[in-house]
ZAMARGU-4260 file (C-alpha; in steps of 0.2 Angstrom, whole numbers, plus 5000, padded with zeros to 4 digits):
<rodrens>
0) 5477/5967/5655 | 5490/5972/5642 | 5493/5954/5637 | 5489/5936/5640 | 5504/5935/5651
5) 5498/5949/5662 | 5481/5940/5664 | 5489/5923/5668 | 5501/5932/5681 | 5486/5941/5689
10) 5476/5925/5690 | 5490/5915/5698 | 5493/5929/5711 | 5474/5930/5715 | 5473/5911/5717
15) 5488/5911/5729 | 5482/5926/5739 | 5464/5920/5740 | 5466/5901/5745 | 5449/5892/5745
20) 5440/5905/5735 | 5433/5903/5718 | 5442/5917/5708 | 5433/5920/5691 | 5435/5932/5677
25) 5420/5942/5672 | 5420/5938/5654 | 5403/5946/5652 | 5409/5962/5660 | 5396/5970/5671
30) 5383/5957/5664 | 5392/5944/5675 | 5391/5955/5690 | 5373/5960/5689 | 5368/5942/5684
35) 5377/5936/5701 | 5365/5948/5710 | 5350/5941/5701 | 5347/5957/5692 | 5349/5950/5674
40) 5363/5953/5662 | 5356/5969/5654 | 5353/5980/5668 | 5368/5992/5663 | 5366/5989/5644
45) 5356/6001/5632 | 5344/5992/5621 | 5352/5986/5605 | 5370/5987/5612 | 5374/5970/5603
50) 5374/5973/5585 | 5377/5962/5570 | 5385/5967/5553 | 5388/5960/5536 | 5404/5951/5535
55) 5417/5959/5524 | 5436/5957/5524 | 5445/5947/5537 | 5463/5944/5539 | 5475/5956/5548
60) 5489/5953/5535 | 5501/5967/5541 | 5502/5962/5559 | 5512/5949/5568 | 5503/5954/5585
65) 5485/5952/5580 | 5471/5954/5593 | 5465/5936/5590 | 5469/5921/5581 | 5456/5912/5570
70) 5458/5894/5565 | 5447/5884/5553 | 5445/5865/5550 | 5444/5863/5531 | 5434/5849/5523
75) 5448/5837/5521 | 5452/5839/5540 | 5467/5850/5539 | 5467/5866/5550 | 5473/5883/5544
80) 5475/5898/5555 | 5476/5917/5553 | 5479/5933/5563 | 5465/5945/5565 | 5463/5963/5570
85) 5446/5959/5577 | 5441/5954/5595 | 5436/5936/5597 | 5418/5939/5599 | 5417/5951/5584
90) 5420/5936/5573 | 5403/5930/5578 | 5393/5946/5574 | 5393/5943/5556 | 5386/5926/5556
95) 5392/5910/5548 | 5395/5918/5531 | 5412/5925/5539 | 5418/5907/5538 | 5419/5908/5519
100) 5429/5924/5519 | 5441/5916/5532 | 5444/5901/5520 | 5447/5912/5506 | 5460/5923/5515
105) 5478/5924/5511 | 5491/5918/5524 | 5496/5930/5538 | 5513/5931/5546 | 5518/5920/5560
110) 5514/5927/5578 | 5528/5936/5588 | 5517/5938/5603 | 5502/5930/5611 | 5484/5937/5606
115) 5470/5941/5617 | 5459/5927/5612 | 5455/5915/5598 | 5441/5907/5589 | 5441/5890/5580
120) 5427/5885/5568 | 5423/5867/5563 | 5409/5868/5550 | 5408/5849/5549 | 5404/5848/5567
125) 5395/5865/5567 | 5405/5870/5582 | 5413/5887/5587 | 5426/5886/5601 | 5431/5903/5608
130) 5443/5908/5622 | 5448/5926/5628 | 5457/5935/5641 | 5446/5950/5639 | 5427/5953/5640
135) 5417/5944/5627 | 5400/5952/5631 | 5385/5943/5624 | 5391/5925/5623 | 5378/5920/5636
140) 5365/5925/5624 | 5370/5910/5613 | 5364/5906/5600 | 5368/5923/5592 | 5359/5928/5576
145) 5364/5916/5562 | 5372/5903/5573 | 5356/5894/5578 | 5362/5877/5573 | 5379/5879/5579
150) 5386/5873/5596 | 5397/5885/5606 | 5412/5878/5616 | 5417/5893/5627 | 5434/5889/5635
155) 5435/5905/5646 | 5453/5910/5646 | 5460/5893/5642 | 5469/5894/5625 | 5477/5876/5626
160) 5463/5868/5615 | 5466/5880/5601 | 5485/5878/5603 | 5484/5860/5600 | 5474/5862/5584
165) 5485/5875/5576 | 5497/5870/5562 | 5515/5868/5565 | 5520/5883/5555 | 5508/5895/5565
170) 5511/5891/5584 | 5506/5902/5599 | 5522/5910/5606 | 5526/5906/5624 | 5520/5920/5635
175) 5533/5930/5645 | 5526/5925/5662 | 5542/5930/5672 | 5541/5948/5665 | 5523/5949/5669
180) 5525/5943/5687 | 5539/5956/5689 | 5528/5970/5682 | 5514/5965/5693 | 5525/5964/5709
185) 5532/5981/5705 | 5515/5989/5703 | 5509/5981/5720 | 5525/5987/5729 | 5523/6005/5723
190) 5516/6017/5737 | 5498/6020/5736 | 5493/6038/5731 | 5487/6050/5744 | 5468/6050/5742
195) 5464/6061/5757 | 5460/6077/5748 | 5448/6069/5735 | 5439/6059/5748 | 5437/6074/5759
200) 5429/6084/5745 | 5418/6069/5741 | 5412/6068/5759 | 5409/6086/5760 | 5399/6087/5744
205) 5380/6090/5745 | 5370/6074/5743 | 5357/6071/5731 | 5340/6069/5738 | 5337/6052/5746
210) 5356/6048/5748 | 5367/6048/5763 | 5384/6056/5763 | 5399/6045/5769
</rodrens>
């Protein structure tokens, strides 16, 4: 999806067109699908695919449309927030040392559009809260390296908890749901492409040994 609004619009339409079904977003990507088939989460992943790194730098100080928003509860209880160019799950790959870099970061501009996700750190409670409307592969392996004594509060695509924690001068903008629904409707009403030629080529291709053409 191109935005949180697109994600919310698609979820709303799927909920209405599949009444009685449990419609979920595969936050772990293919890992969720292979896990659902009792094949484990690593079937389609190469060894060492999830890497850690030394934390360095943090804030996206030049952008009002960051990929994610990071908030931090300071020792006195006050919460600060920053825009970041990293994906939500990438903030966990550097371990808890990143929290110190976040606290020392300068302020970032107020948001002009909703991010794709967010992370909230509460060092006193040793809790990480994370939400996203994109894949966050690897979270099911919690605790990730360095976070062994922290608790993960994974919120799926629900941003409301972080929204309630953000300071008054750094609110989430309201997503443009009407525009996202119109875009989705336009895409669904467009005529489907003619797939007869590529399907005919695929059906006539020689089959690898042990497979059956269709």
